[in-house]
C-alpha positions in Angstrom: 89.7 82.9 -36.9 86.3 84.8 -36.8 83.4 82.9 -38.1 80.8 85.3 -39.8 77.5 84.0 -40.3 76.0 84.3 -43.6 72.9 86.5 -43.1 70.9 84.9 -46.2 71.2 81.5 -44.8 70.2 82.5 -41.3 67.0 84.2 -42.7 66.1 81.0 -44.7 66.8 78.9 -41.2 64.3 81.5 -39.5 62.0 81.4 -42.1 62.0 77.5 -42.0 61.5 77.1 -38.2 58.7 80.0 -38.3 56.9 78.2 -41.0 57.5 74.7 -38.9 56.3 76.4 -35.7 53.2 77.9 -37.6 52.3 74.5 -39.2 52.5 72.8 -35.7 50.4 75.7 -34.1 47.9 75.3 -36.8 47.6 71.9 -36.6 47.3 71.8 -32.9 44.7 74.5 -32.9 42.6 72.4 -35.5 43.0 69.5 -33.5 41.6 71.2 -30.3 38.9 73.0 -32.6 37.9 69.4 -33.8 37.8 67.8 -30.4 35.7 70.8 -29.3 33.5 70.4 -32.3 33.3 66.7 -31.4 32.3 67.2 -27.8 29.7 69.4 -29.1 28.1 66.7 -31.4 28.2 64.0 -28.6 25.9 66.3 -26.5 23.3 66.3 -29.3 23.9 62.3 -29.7 25.6 62.8 -33.2 27.8 60.0 -32.4 28.6 59.0 -36.1 29.3 62.4 -37.1 31.5 62.6 -34.0 33.7 59.8 -34.6 33.9 60.5 -38.3 35.4 64.0 -37.5 37.9 62.7 -35.2 38.6 59.9 -37.8 39.1 62.3 -40.7 41.3 64.5 -38.4 43.4 61.7 -37.3 43.0 58.5 -39.4 46.5 57.0 -38.2 45.7 57.5 -34.6 48.7 59.6 -33.9 47.2 62.2 -31.6 46.8 61.1 -27.9 43.6 63.6 -27.6 41.8 62.3 -30.6 42.4 58.8 -30.0 41.2 59.0 -26.3 38.0 60.6 -27.9 37.5 58.1 -30.1 38.2 55.4 -27.7 35.4 56.9 -25.4 32.8 57.1 -28.3 33.6 53.4 -29.1 33.3 52.3 -25.7 30.0 54.1 -24.8 27.9 54.8 -28.1 28.5 52.2 -30.3 25.7 50.4 -32.0 27.3 47.3 -32.9 30.5 46.0 -31.9 32.4 43.0 -33.4 34.6 41.6 -30.6 35.7 45.3 -29.8 37.6 45.6 -32.9 35.0 46.8 -35.4 32.6 49.3 -34.1 29.5 51.1 -35.7 27.9 54.4 -34.9 24.5 56.2 -35.4 23.4 59.6 -34.9 20.3 59.7 -32.8 17.9 62.1 -31.5 18.4 63.9 -28.6 15.6 62.3 -26.7 16.5 58.8 -27.9 19.1 56.3 -25.9 21.5 54.6 -27.7 21.0 51.4 -25.9 17.4 51.4 -27.8 19.6 50.8 -31.0 22.1 48.3 -29.5 22.2 45.1 -31.0 19.0 45.9 -33.0 18.8 45.8 -36.7 19.1 48.9 -38.9 21.8 50.8 -40.8 24.9 52.1 -39.0 28.5 52.9 -40.4 31.0 50.7 -39.5 34.6 51.4 -38.6 37.6 49.4 -37.9 39.1 50.4 -34.8 41.0 47.8 -32.7 41.4 49.9 -29.6 44.1 47.6 -27.9 46.3 47.6 -30.7 45.5 51.8 -31.2 46.3 52.7 -27.4 49.2 50.2 -27.3 50.8 52.2 -30.0 49.8 55.4 -28.7 51.5 54.6 -25.4 54.8 53.5 -27.0 54.9 56.9 -28.4 53.7 58.8 -25.3 54.8 56.7 -22.7 54.5 59.2 -20.0 50.7 60.0 -20.9 48.9 58.6 -17.9 45.2 59.1 -19.7 46.2 56.5 -22.3 47.0 53.8 -19.7 43.7 54.4 -18.1 41.9 54.4 -21.3 43.5 50.9 -22.2 42.4 49.6 -18.7 39.3 50.9 -19.3 39.4 48.9 -22.3 40.3 45.7 -21.0 37.9 45.9 -18.1 34.9 46.7 -20.5 35.9 43.7 -22.7 36.1 41.0 -19.9 32.7 42.3 -18.3 30.8 42.3 -21.6 32.4 39.2 -23.6 33.2 36.9 -20.0 35.2 34.2 -21.5 34.3 34.6 -25.3 37.1 37.1 -26.2 40.4 36.9 -27.9 42.1 36.7 -24.6 41.3 34.8 -21.4 39.6 36.5 -18.8 42.4 36.3 -16.2 45.0 37.9 -18.7 42.2 40.4 -19.7 41.9 41.3 -15.8 45.6 41.3 -15.3 46.2 43.8 -18.3 43.5 46.1 -17.1 45.0 45.8 -13.5 48.5 46.6 -15.1 47.5 49.7 -17.0 45.3 51.1 -14.3 48.3 51.0 -11.8 50.5 52.8 -14.2 48.0 55.5 -14.7 47.6 55.8 -11.0 51.6 56.0 -10.6 51.3 58.9 -13.4 48.8 60.8 -11.4 45.6 60.0 -13.3 42.7 58.4 -11.4 39.3 58.9 -10.8 36.2 56.9 -8.7 35.6 54.7 -11.7 39.3 53.4 -12.4 39.9 53.2 -8.5 36.6 51.1 -8.4 37.4 49.0 -11.6 41.2 48.1 -9.9 39.8 47.2 -6.7 37.0 44.9 -8.3 40.1 43.3 -10.2 41.9 42.9 -6.9 39.1 41.2 -5.2 38.6 38.8 -8.5 42.2 37.9 -7.9 41.7 37.5 -4.2 43.9 40.3 -3.2 41.4 41.7 -0.9 43.9 43.9 1.2 44.9 45.4 -1.8 41.6 46.2 -2.8 40.2 47.8 0.5 42.1 51.1 0.1 41.3 51.7 -3.4 37.4 51.1 -2.9 37.7 53.7 0.0 39.6 56.0 -2.2 36.9 55.6 -4.9 34.0 56.5 -2.3 36.0 59.7 -1.1 35.9 60.8 -4.9 32.4 60.0 -5.4 30.2 58.9 -2.2 27.2 58.5 -4.6 28.6 55.6 -6.6 26.9 52.4 -5.0 29.3 49.9 -6.6 32.2 51.2 -4.8 30.2 50.8 -1.7 28.9 47.5 -2.6 32.2 46.1 -3.4 33.9 47.3 -0.4 31.0 45.8 1.8 31.8 42.3 -0.2 35.4 43.0 0.5 34.8 43.4 4.6 32.4 40.6 4.6 35.1 38.2 2.8 37.2 39.1 5.9 34.5 38.5 8.2 34.3 41.9 9.2 30.7 42.3 9.0 30.3 45.4 11.3 32.1 47.3 8.8 30.4 45.6 5.8 26.9 46.2 6.6 27.4 50.1 6.8 28.5 49.8 2.9 26.2 47.2 2.1 23.2 49.6 3.3 24.7 52.5 1.7 24.7 50.6 -1.6 21.1 49.6 -1.1 20.2 53.2 -0.8 22.2 54.3 -3.6 21.4 51.7 -6.2 18.6 52.4 -8.4 18.5 49.1 -10.6 16.1 46.6 -8.6 18.4 43.6 -9.3 21.4 45.4 -8.1 19.3 47.1 -5.2 18.1 43.4 -4.3 22.0 42.2 -4.2 22.7 45.1 -1.8 19.6 44.3 0.3 21.0 40.6 0.2 24.4 41.5 1.2 22.9 43.6 4.0 20.8 40.8 5.5 23.9 38.4 5.6 25.7 40.9 7.5 23.0 41.6 9.9 22.5 37.6 10.1 26.3 37.1 10.8 26.0 39.7 13.6 23.2 38.1 15.1 20.5 40.4 14.2 18.0 38.1 12.7 14.8 40.4 12.6 16.7 42.8 10.7 18.3 40.3 8.4 14.9 38.7 7.7 13.5 42.1 6.9 16.4 42.9 4.3 16.2 39.2 2.9 12.2 40.1 2.3 13.1 43.1 0.5 15.7 41.6 -1.8 12.9 39.0 -2.4 10.5 42.0 -3.1 12.7 43.4 -5.6 13.7 40.0 -7.5 10.8 37.7 -6.6 12.0 34.9 -8.8 15.8 35.1 -7.6 16.8 31.5 -6.6 19.7 32.9 -4.1 17.3 35.1 -2.3 14.7 32.7 -2.0 17.1 30.0 -0.5 18.5 32.3 1.9 15.2 33.3 3.1 14.2 29.6 3.5 17.2 29.0 5.6 16.4 31.8 8.0 12.9 31.0 7.9 13.9 27.7 9.1 16.3 28.7 11.7 13.9 30.7 13.4 11.2 28.2 13.2 8.8 30.4 11.0 6.8 27.5 9.8 4.5 29.5 8.0 6.9 31.4 6.2 8.9 28.5 5.5 6.1 26.7 3.5 5.5 29.7 1.5 9.4 30.2 0.5 9.5 26.5 -0.1 6.7 26.8 -2.7 8.1 29.6 -4.2 11.4 27.9 -4.8 9.7 24.8 -6.0 7.7 26.8 -8.6 11.0 28.0 -10.1 11.8 24.3 -11.2 9.3 22.0 -10.5 10.6 19.3 -13.1 14.2 19.8 -11.8 15.5 17.2 -9.2 17.9 19.7 -7.7 15.3 22.1 -6.7 13.4 19.6 -4.3 16.9 18.3 -3.4 18.0 21.6 -2.0 14.7 22.4 -0.3 15.1 18.9 1.4 18.3 19.7 2.7 17.8 22.7 4.3 15.0 21.0 6.2 17.2 18.4 7.4 20.2 20.9 8.3 17.7 22.2 10.9 16.4 18.6 12.1 12.9 19.7 10.7 12.4 16.8 8.3 9.5 15.6 10.0 7.9 18.7 8.1 8.6 17.6 4.8 5.5 15.4 4.1 3.3 18.6 4.6 5.5 20.4 2.3 5.3 17.9 -0.3 1.6 18.2 0.0 1.8 21.7 -0.6 3.8 21.1 -4.1 1.2 18.5 -5.3 -1.6 21.0 -4.4 0.1 23.7 -6.6 1.2 21.6 -9.4 -1.7 19.1 -9.7 -2.1 19.2 -13.3 1.4 18.5 -14.4 2.6 14.9 -14.5 6.1 15.3 -14.6 6.1 17.4 -11.6 3.8 15.2 -9.8 6.2 12.2 -10.6 9.2 14.6 -9.5 7.6 15.0 -6.1 6.6 11.4 -5.6 10.4 10.4 -6.4 11.6 12.7 -3.5 8.7 11.3 -1.4 10.2 7.9 -1.8 13.9 9.4 -0.9 12.4 10.9 2.1 10.6 7.9 3.3 13.8 5.9 2.6 15.7 8.2 4.7 13.4 7.4 7.7 13.8 3.8 6.9 10.0 3.1 6.0 10.6 0.9 3.0 7.0 0.4 2.2 5.9 3.9 2.0 9.3 4.6 0.2 8.4 1.9 -2.4 4.8 3.1 -2.8 5.8 6.5 -3.7 8.3 5.1 -6.0 5.9 3.3 -8.0 3.4 6.7 -8.0 6.6 8.5 -9.5 7.0 5.7 -12.2 3.5 6.0 -13.1 3.4 9.6 -13.5 6.5 9.9 -15.6 5.3 7.1 -17.8 2.5 9.6 -18.9 5.0 12.2 -20.0 8.2 10.6 -20.7 9.8 8.3 -23.1 10.6 4.9 -22.0 14.5 5.4 -22.6 14.9 8.2 -20.2 17.4 8.3 -17.5 14.7 8.6 -14.6 13.3 5.2 -15.3 16.8 3.6 -14.7 17.1 5.5 -11.4 13.9 4.4 -10.1 14.7 0.7 -11.1 18.0 1.1 -9.1 16.2 2.7 -6.0 13.7 -0.1 -6.3 16.2 -2.6 -6.5 18.0 -1.1 -3.2 14.6 -0.9 -1.3 13.8 -4.4 -2.0 16.8 -5.5 -0.6 16.2 -3.8 2.9 12.9 -5.4 3.2 
């Protein structure tokens, strides 16, 4: 039997297909035009208008391109964020910076936008779209860095999820210097140093001027006691960083690499540079004191000790740390002079003077000079009585120390 097609039905079928195709093409063209328009708005810093445009185009978050653009706006240009599940945006002038508005009072439009849920649904619908996995990795990484232990999921799980999504994106051919860097950092935090190194190297190949990749690669090599390779990347990070605190960290790491390779002169220079950049950085000052004592630079050690003590003149840990450095290098005989420097600098502060006297007593006790230890313990008590309540824990500590010393007479 020969089957003859009905020409009328055929025509209707072609018409329906033609209409569906045209609707698809029209929708796709509309989407591309809107995304292009949103990009133009972003360049003008019309962040709220751009997000509103994309949201009206794809309120259900079904189009991967609009979803990715909305996520980019949410992560980078929000004014307020509630647990990274609700975001507010604001249009600002081209000469303004969104960071000047972030966290400040003022009006901005709020939008519910749970990025993790939105991207997870998009990935289920488009499982071969590597950009979606990378975007979800960016989200988890950003949440962990911004909320640090105060989000809906524990930090370890956030890093794990970020790592899984970055890895999937890479297998699908989607990577850039930032995602490679982020995955490398995740591996460093997970103590997978050998996995981190090639990723950070690749990140540097893609962008040699991105300082964080240099810094973290230096840190990875330093962790493996490969100080020579670590030094080169630490110095490059120091050169590339603009922000003083980050530049200081890179200078400190460079100094530690130099010190580990026996180049103490160069190490001292970079510790001093780190201290210049962040003069109240306790870690840097501690490193500088340690090296100064190692090199027996008495004047520098005195200056640094005084700077450390000034950071917390009433905190017992500060003097304890300083004393430990002197004992480590068998230079405890220098401590009486160091204590006198502290007294001169804080002569009008009763609690600070009490703190100094208490540790002077501790020092003389370590030298088995009981009479001097008791004398300074009494001095400490008299200063503390002027400024602390009688039930303060320090008085119980003094009582116990006195009893211990009396038993050794």
